[in-house]
N, C-alpha and C positions, 0 to 999 in steps of 0.2 A: 591846593585842596583837591584837585582832580586826580592826583597821583595814586591815592588809595584804591578807588574803584578800578583804575587802570591795572594796578598790580593784581587785584583780585581776579579780574578777567584774564590776565596773563597766566595766573596760577591754574585756573580752570583749563586754559588752553594747554598748559604743560601736562596736566593729567590726561586730557583727551588725546594729546599727540604723543604721549609716552616718553616724557623726559626721564633721564636717568636719576638714580637715587640721590647722588651728590648734588644734583641741581635742585631737587625737591627739598633737601636739607638746607640749602642756601635760602630758599624762600621761607622755611620755618624759622630760621635764625632771625629773619627780618619780620617776624610776627605776622606772616601771611598764611598761617595754618588754622583758619577758622574751622569750627566743627562742621558747619554745613558743607564746606568744600571737601574736607578730608573724608567724609562719609562716602563720597562718590569715587574714592580711589580704587575700590575693589569690585564689589557687587552692587553698587548703587544703593547702599543702605541696607543690604542684606548681609547677615553674619556669614563668615566663612563656612563653606559647605562641609558637612560630615558624612556625605553620601558614600555608600559602599557599592562597589561594582566588581564584576568578574569578567574575564574574556568570554565572548559570545560563542554559540555553537557554530559549526561549519555552515556557511550559507545564510546565517542569521544577520540581518542588518543591525548595526550598532545604534543608529538613530531610530527613535520611536515615534517620530513625527510623520504622519500620513500626508505628505506634501501634495499629493494629487487630489485629495478630498478635503483639504483643510478649509475650515470656515473662518474667514478673516475677521469677522465680528467677534466670534468666540475667542479667537487667538489673541486679539488685542484688548479683550475685556479685563480691566485692571482688577476688579473684584474677584473674578474667577481665578486670576493669577495668584492673588493673595491666598485664596482658599486652597489652591493646589500646593502652594508653597508651605502652608502650615501642615498639610498632610505629609509632604516630603520630609519636612524637618522632624516629624515624629516617627517616620519610617525610613531609617538610613538605607535599607536595602530595597527601596522602592523601584529602582531601575531594574534590578534583577527580577523582581516579581512581575513587573509590567512587561518586560521583554519576554519572559518565559510564557506569560499568559497569551501572548500574540504569536508565539512560535509553534509551528507544526512540523513534527518529525516526519521523515520519509518512511512510508509504509511499504511501498513496492513500486513496480513498473509494469507497463503493458508489454507483453510479449508479442501479441498479435490481436488485431480487431478486424472482424469482417463486417463491412457495411457501416451502419450508423451506431457509433459508441460515443456517448457524451460524458464529459467530466464537469461536475459542478463543484466549484471551490469558492473560497473567500474572494478571489479576484474575478469571479464570473464563470461563464460557461465556455468550454472549449472542446474540440474534438480529441478523443482519447485514441492515440495511435501508437505504433511501434516505439518503445522506450519512453513513452509519456510517464512522467512522475505521478505517483499517487501519494498524497500527504494526508496527515490526520485531518479529519473533517471533510474530506473529499467524498463525493458520491459518484459512482459510475453507473450509468443507465444505458441499456441497450434497446434499440428499436426493433421493429418487426424484422424477422429473418436476420438478426444481427447477433454476433457472438464475440466473446473476448476471452483470451487466456491471460491471466495476471500472474506475475512473479512477486511473491512476498519476500520481505527482507530476510527471513530465516531460511529461504530456499523452498518453502511450500508453494504449491500451485493452486490456482483458483480459476475455475471455468465459469463464466457467466453466460447463461442461456438468453434467448431473445425475450423481449418484453419484461426485462428484469431490472431491478435497482438495488444496489447495496451501498451503504455508507460505511466508510472506514474511519472509525472514531479515535482509536488509540493504538499505539505500539509502545510497550513498556519492556525494557530489557534489563535483566539481572545477570549475575555470573552463571546461573544455572537454568535460566528460563527466558523464553521469548513469549510475551503475552500480547494477544491481539483482541481488540474490542471492535465489533462490527454489528450493524443492523441490516438485516435483509428486509427491505421495505416491501418488496413483492417479487415474485418470480422464482427462478431456480438457480442454484449454484452447486458446483462440485468442488470439494476441497481435498487436497492430497498432501499430507505431510511428507517432507523429504526423508526417506528411510535409507538405512545402510543395508546393502545387499548386492545381489547380482541379477542382471536381466539375462535369461537364456536367449540364445540366438534363434528366435522364432522366425521361420521362413514364411512369413505371411505379411499381407499388406497392412498398412496403418488403418485405423478405424475412424479417424477424424480428418479425412482428406479435404473437408470443406476449407480448412485453414491452410492448405498446401498451395503453393510453396510459401514457406516462412521468409519474412524479410531478414531474419537472422540467417544469412545465406549458408553458413557452414554447418547449420543444424539439419538441413534437408537431406533426405536419403539420396536424392539425385546428386548431391555434392560428393558423397562417398562412392556412388556408382562411377562418377567421373574419375575419381582417384584410382579406383580399382581398374577400370577399363584402360586408362592411359599407361598403366604399367605392363600391360599384356602385349604379346607379339601378335601377328596377323592371325595365326591359327587359333590362338586362345581367344581372340576377340570374336571370332565366328561362334565359338562355343558359348561365349559370354552372353550373346544375344538370346540364348535359350533360357537364361536365368529368369526365374519367376519374379523375384524381388531383388534386383541388383542393388548392391550397396548395403544390404541389411547386416552383413557380417561385420564390416568395418564400422558401421554406425553403432552397433551394440558393443563392440570392443572399446570404442571411444567413450561411450556412456559408462561402462563398467570401470574403466581406468579412472575416470573422474570421480565415480562413486567411492572408490577405494581410497583416494587421496584424503588424508587428514580425517578419516572416518571416526577415529577414536575421539578426536576433539569434538566433532559434530554431535556425536551421540551423548556427550556430557550434558548437553542442554536440551531441555524439553520444550515443546511448543504447547501453549494453551490458547485455544481459539474460543473466545467468549462471543457467541453470536446470538442475537435475539430477534424475534418478530413481534408483531402486535400481541400474539396470544401465547407465546412461550419463550423461555430463555434456555439456551443450551451452553453448557460448559464442556468442551471437548479437549481431551489430552492426546497429543500426537495422533490426530485422527485422519481417517479417510472416510468421507461421508458425502451424501447427497442431501440437500435441504430445499424444500419447496414451500412457498407460502402464497396464499391468495388473499387479497384484501377482503375482510369479513368472513373468510373461510378457514379451512384447516391449515395446519402446518404438517407437511409430510417429511419424514426423516428416515434415512438408512445409514447406520454406522457400520462400516465395513472392517473386517479383520485384517485384510491384506489387499495389496495391489495385484491385479491379475498379471500373469506371466512375469512374476518377480519373486526371486528367492531371497527372503529377508533374513538377515543375521542381526537385526537390530534388537537390542534388549528392551527398548522403550515400547511398552505396550500401548495400544489404543483403547480409550475408554470415553464414556460420555454420560452426562446427566441432563435431565430436563427439569426445569423449575416452572411452576404454574403461576397463574394470575390470581389476584385477590389482594386487597390491602394488608390483610393479616395472614395470608396463606403462604407459609414458608415450606410447604411440602415439596418433595422432589422424588424422581425415580431414576434408576439407572437405565440407560438405553440398551435394548437388546442388540446383539451383534448379528449382522447379515440378515436383518429382517426390516421390511418397511413398516413403519408405525405412523399413526396419525394422532395429532393433538387436536382435540375438538375446538370449534370456533370460539368457545367461551374461555378456553385455556385452563380447564379444570381437570382434564384427564388425558391419558395416552393409551391407545389400544392398537393391536396388530391390524394392519391394513388388509381388508378382505381380498382385494384383487390388485396385484402389483403389475399386471400386464402393461398398462400405459407407461410404466417407468423403464421397461426393458430397452427401448431405443436410447434413452439417456445413459444407461449403463453400458450399452454397446459402444457408444461414441468415445468413451474414455478407456476402452478395454486395452488397446495397443496404441500408444502415442509416443514412440521413440524420438521423433523429431522434436516434440514439445519437451520431452525429458532432456534431450541434448541441449536445447536452447536454455532450459532452466539451469543446467550446470554451467553454461557459459555466463549467464547473468549472475549466478552465485559468485563466480570468481571475479567478475568485473565490478559488481556493485556491493557485494557483501564479504569482501576478503577478510574482514575482522573476525568472521566466524571461525576461520582457520587458525586463530591465535588464542592463547590461553592467558588467564590472569589479566583481564582488561583493566586499564587505568581509567578512572572517571574523567580525568582531564583529557587524555588522549582520545577517548571515545567521542567526547563532545567536540573536540577541535578537528579531528580527522574525519569523523563519520556523522556528525550532527545528531548524536543520540545521547540521551541521559541514562546513566547507570543507576538502577533502582536496587534497594536492599530487599531481598526476598525471604529472609528467615522468618520464622513464626513471629507473629505480632509486630512485624516491621512493615514498612510503607507499602510494598506491593501486595501483601496479603490484606492489609487494611484497606487498600484501594479496591480490591476485589469484593471485600465485605460490604463496602459502601455501594459499589455498583449493583450487587445483588438486590440490596434493599431499595435503592432509588429506582432502578429499572422496573422492578416489580410494581411499585406504586405508580410511577409515571405511565407505564404501559397499560396498567389497569384502567386508568383514567382515559388514555388514548383509545383503548378498545371500546369503551362505552361511547365515546364521541364518534368514532368511526362508524359504529353500527347505526347511529342516528343519521349521519351524513349520507351513508351509502345504503340506507334501508331498502331502496328499490333495486339495488344491484343484483343481477342474476349470477349465481355462482356457476363457473364453468369447469373448475378443476384443472388438472394437468392435461391440457389438450395437445394436439399434434403441432400446434404453433411453436412449441418449445423445442422441437427437434426435427421437424419435417425438412426445413431448408438444408440443414447440415447433413441429414441422411440422404437427401436427393443429390446433393453435390458430391458426397462420398461415393454413391453408386455410379454417378456419371463419370467420376474420376477412375473408378475401377474398370469401367467399360473402355476407357481411353488409355488404360495403363500401358498397353503395348502398341499404341499407334505411332506414327512417324515422329510427331512432335516430342513424344515421351522418350523415344529411342535415341533421337539425334542429340539430345542434351549431353549424352556421355562423351561426345566428341568435341564439345565446345571448349574454348579458352576461358580464362577467368572473366574477361570482359564480356564475352558472349554469354557466359553462364549468368552473370549478373543482369544483363539485358533480358535474358529469358525469364528470370524471376520477376522483373518489373512488368514484362509483357503479360505474364500469366497471372500475376497477382493483381487482377484488374479492379478488385474491390478494396484495395489497400492504398494508403497514401505513401508514395515512394519516399525514401529517406532524403533525397536531394531537394524536395520541396516542402519538407516538414518545417 
């Protein structure tokens, strides 16, 4: 009589320990295939799965379980498991949707940061330094006397001034367009679209020497001065010491050579930079612009026609529009070119700025930046090589570069996304604006003060005074190792690559 319970137990052991099919058939022939036991052969009473999945993006984890922050009580809750199971059964592609909702595409990288630059992301707070990744949802914040140059995925440059904060919300890529969504929380930024053209060889110093030397060592003018100097004989080296800006010729030649490479492919795609503040929304196309916003105050903007000391051959023109606040206010205006304009604190109108004198130092600092431009070209080739290819494949773009390919034709997903953003941002920021004014009702407005440029300007002037001192001259004679040590010793406010 005891043999039947024993065989039932044996059958369960067979299933658990993975017996082969012919062994299970043997048990069935001996009437050992009770329904209760057989239900446990596959998914413990769950019907075979009909889930749909696809290969994940580059760098995207396949598992969607947050093992570090998992709640064991919730994880082992049977009722919750049943509820989730019913949702999954009714949504075959749930894995794709859930994984995509958690995935953040790479927006850009930090070229250089001076002093205190912080990155706030889903994983927490960290220091933003040379080559730090910036993903969708990340906020970059600079402290007092701190600055950052950012490389964006399409080759555009972004300079963040002190006491500023910007959130990078989206990057959306199509065959003919790169679309960015960002919020300037407060402070000042300068944006420069990557144009096609030629830089004339201007025999003048750089205007943002606060960032010098760059940790991207081959981008510095001193690197080219070394290359030029070490090719000369003794007599020529004596004459070379009289050069005002040694290395500028080789540096500009290098930039222009890279600007020419694959320029036809690059200019096939436009850049749209959708940036908003509490009191205004700006849609910029292939732009060069300054934007400043103060909490509870104005937004100041200047859309530029061209980059100084640059001969553009780019057919893509720059343009911009400003959209105002109000739940039902869908009005907008085109931005004037080469003029500073102010959006009032309520976000209802835009007018020419009466006095643009305080902005002149900010414009000076980005006037001649060949080292930054050279670093941008190096980053472009290293991190955005896909831009030099045509006819992107959706699968290849996801697998190799971690980016989704959007459809951008009229009435298709990218244009529908933009339409949604216009409406939602206007409504949400209108509510935010009212709340901000209540919270900061006693805040005194300061406007664009010297704090946004004084440190960079002071460092640049100090560097100009020391341009021909012994330390600056001797770098021409250094070896590769000595040159790298010179960069680390002089870049005292930066975090060296070997301890990042």
